[in-house]
C-alpha positions as CSV (number, residue, x, y, z in Angstrom):
1,M,36.4,18.9,29.7
2,S,34.4,22.1,29.4
3,D,32.7,20.8,26.3
4,L,31.6,17.7,28.2
5,L,30.2,19.8,31.0
6,L,28.2,21.9,28.5
7,M,26.8,18.8,26.9
8,N,25.5,17.6,30.2
9,S,24.3,21.0,31.4
10,T,20.7,21.9,31.9
11,F,21.1,24.9,29.5
12,F,22.2,22.5,26.7
13,T,19.5,19.9,27.4
14,W,16.5,22.3,27.8
15,F,17.5,25.2,25.4
16,L,20.4,24.7,23.1
17,L,19.6,21.1,22.0
18,P,15.9,22.0,21.1
19,V,17.1,25.1,19.2
20,L,19.6,22.9,17.2
21,I,16.8,20.4,16.5
22,F,14.5,23.2,15.5
23,I,17.1,24.6,13.1
24,A,17.9,21.2,11.7
25,R,14.2,20.4,11.1
26,V,13.7,23.8,9.3
27,S,16.6,23.0,7.1
28,D,15.6,19.4,6.2
29,V,11.9,20.3,5.6
30,S,13.0,23.3,3.4
31,L,15.3,21.1,1.5
32,G,12.6,18.6,1.0
33,T,10.3,21.2,-0.4
34,V,13.0,22.4,-2.8
35,R,13.7,18.7,-3.8
36,V,10.1,18.1,-4.7
37,I,10.1,21.2,-6.8
38,F,13.3,20.1,-8.6
39,I,11.7,16.7,-9.3
40,A,8.5,18.4,-10.7
41,R,10.7,20.6,-12.9
42,G,12.7,17.6,-14.2
43,L,16.0,18.7,-12.5
44,K,17.1,15.1,-12.2
45,Y,20.7,15.9,-11.2
46,L,19.9,18.5,-8.5
47,A,17.1,16.6,-6.8
48,P,19.3,13.7,-5.6
49,F,21.9,16.0,-4.4
50,V,19.5,18.0,-2.3
51,G,17.8,14.9,-1.1
52,F,21.2,13.6,0.3
53,F,21.5,16.6,2.5
54,E,17.9,16.6,3.5
55,I,18.1,13.0,4.8
56,L,21.5,13.6,6.4
57,I,20.1,16.5,8.4
58,W,16.9,14.6,9.3
59,L,18.9,11.6,10.6
60,M,20.9,13.9,12.8
61,A,17.8,15.5,14.2
62,I,15.9,12.3,14.8
63,G,19.0,10.8,16.4
64,Q,19.0,13.6,19.0
65,I,15.3,13.0,19.6
66,M,15.9,9.3,20.2
67,Q,18.7,10.1,22.6
68,N,16.6,12.6,24.6
69,L,13.1,10.9,24.7
70,S,12.4,12.3,28.2
71,N,12.8,15.9,27.0
72,P,9.5,17.3,25.7
73,M,11.3,20.5,24.5
74,C,12.9,18.4,21.8
75,Y,9.5,17.2,20.6
76,I,8.2,20.8,20.5
77,A,11.3,21.9,18.7
78,Y,11.0,19.1,16.2
79,A,7.3,19.8,15.5
80,G,8.0,23.6,15.4
81,G,10.8,23.1,12.9
82,F,8.6,21.0,10.7
83,A,6.0,23.7,10.6
84,M,8.5,26.5,10.0
85,G,10.4,24.4,7.4
86,N,7.2,24.3,5.3
87,Y,6.9,28.0,5.4
88,V,10.7,28.6,4.6
89,G,10.6,25.9,1.9
90,I,7.6,27.6,0.2
91,W,9.4,31.0,0.5
92,I,12.6,29.6,-1.0
93,A,10.6,28.0,-3.9
94,E,9.0,31.4,-4.6
95,K,12.4,33.0,-4.7
96,L,13.8,30.4,-6.9
97,S,10.9,31.0,-9.5
98,L,11.7,27.9,-11.5
99,G,9.8,26.9,-14.5
100,V,7.2,28.4,-16.7
101,V,3.5,29.0,-16.4
102,L,0.6,29.5,-18.7
103,I,-1.4,32.7,-18.3
104,R,-4.9,32.6,-19.8
105,V,-6.8,35.8,-20.1
106,I,-10.5,35.9,-20.9
107,T,-12.0,39.2,-21.7
108,S,-15.0,40.7,-23.4
109,K,-13.0,43.8,-24.2
110,D,-11.1,43.9,-27.5
111,A,-7.7,42.4,-26.6
112,S,-5.6,43.9,-29.4
113,E,-4.1,46.5,-27.0
114,L,-3.1,43.7,-24.6
115,L,-1.7,41.7,-27.4
116,E,0.5,44.6,-28.5
117,Y,1.7,45.2,-24.9
118,L,2.7,41.6,-24.6
119,K,4.3,41.5,-28.1
120,S,6.3,44.7,-27.5
121,A,7.6,43.2,-24.3
122,E,8.7,40.2,-26.5
123,Y,6.2,37.6,-25.0
124,G,4.8,35.0,-27.3
125,V,1.0,35.2,-27.4
126,T,-1.9,33.4,-28.9
127,S,-5.4,34.9,-29.2
128,V,-8.7,33.1,-29.9
129,D,-12.2,34.4,-30.4
130,A,-14.6,32.4,-28.2
131,Q,-18.1,32.4,-26.9
132,G,-18.6,32.9,-23.1
133,S,-21.8,32.8,-21.0
134,A,-22.2,36.6,-21.5
135,G,-21.4,36.6,-25.2
136,K,-18.3,37.0,-27.3
137,V,-14.9,37.0,-25.6
138,Q,-11.3,36.8,-26.6
139,V,-9.0,34.3,-24.9
140,V,-5.3,35.3,-24.8
141,F,-2.7,32.6,-24.0
142,T,0.9,33.3,-23.1
143,I,3.6,31.1,-21.5
144,V,6.1,33.1,-19.3
145,R,8.8,32.3,-16.9
146,R,7.5,32.1,-13.3
147,R,9.6,35.1,-12.2
148,E,7.9,37.3,-14.8
149,V,4.4,36.5,-13.7
150,A,4.0,39.7,-11.7
151,T,5.1,41.8,-14.7
152,V,2.6,40.2,-17.1
153,V,-0.2,40.4,-14.5
154,N,0.5,44.1,-14.2
155,L,0.2,44.4,-18.0
156,I,-3.1,42.6,-17.9
157,K,-4.5,44.9,-15.1
158,Q,-3.3,48.0,-17.1
159,F,-5.2,46.7,-20.1
160,N,-8.4,45.7,-18.2
161,P,-8.5,45.8,-14.4
162,K,-11.6,43.5,-14.5
163,A,-10.1,40.9,-16.9
164,F,-10.5,37.3,-15.8
165,Y,-7.2,35.4,-15.9
166,T,-5.8,32.1,-14.7
167,I,-2.2,30.9,-14.0
168,E,-1.3,27.3,-14.4
169,E,1.8,25.1,-14.1
170,V,3.4,24.0,-17.3
171,G,5.3,20.7,-17.1
172,F,7.2,21.0,-20.3
173,V,7.7,23.6,-23.1
174,E,9.6,23.1,-26.4
175,E,10.1,26.2,-28.6
176,G,8.5,29.4,-27.7
177,I,9.0,33.2,-27.6
178,F,10.4,34.5,-24.4
179,P,11.9,37.9,-23.6
180,V,15.7,37.9,-23.4
181,R,16.6,38.9,-19.9
182,K,20.1,39.9,-18.9
183,T,21.3,38.5,-15.7
184,W,24.1,39.8,-13.5
185,L,26.3,37.0,-14.9
186,D,25.7,38.3,-18.5
187,N,26.9,41.7,-17.4
188,I,30.0,40.3,-15.8
189,F,30.9,38.4,-19.0
190,R,30.2,41.4,-21.2
191,S,32.5,43.6,-19.1
192,W,35.2,40.9,-19.1
193,R,35.0,40.6,-22.9
194,K,35.3,44.4,-23.4
195,G,38.4,44.4,-21.2
196,K,40.2,41.9,-23.4
C-alpha cells in the first residue's frame, strides 16, 4: 500500500521519476557508445550483448515518458540523460582503450635517438627518409596499443618537443612488434603457479 502511495505522490512524479529516467538514459546512451566502439573494433560477440541491454534500458525509459506525457521534468531528464550519456560513453571508451593506433612522426631532426628509445621500449618502428616543404625530413611510423599512446607521445616530446606527429585509428593489424605488458591477472597466475 505504501509503495502505491509513493508511486502516486508528487515527489515520485516530479523528482524521483525524472531522476530514474535521467539515469536510464545515461546508461543506455553510454552503452550505445561502447557498442559502436565494439563494432568498430570487430568485437562481434560483445556488441550484440551490449546492444541488448542498451535497448532494454531505452524501452523502459521511453515507456515512462509515454506514461507521463504531461510531465515536462521527464522530458528534461530524458534530454539531459542523453547529453550526459554521450559524455560518460566517451569517458568509458577512453578508459577501455581498445584497439591500436598508428603514430606517425615527421621531424627534420635526426630520428635515430627516437628510434632507439622506441626499440628499447620494445615498440616496432619503421623509419623513412622523405622530402618535406622545408627540406629533408625523417618519417617514423609505429603502431601501438591505444592505452600506450601517452607513453609514446612522451617519448616523442623528450626526443623533440617540436616534432610533428599524428595519431590515427587502425582497423586491423596482423603481425607486429608490441611490448609485452603484464596485467594484474598475469601476476595472480604467476603467484598461483609458484604456490603449487
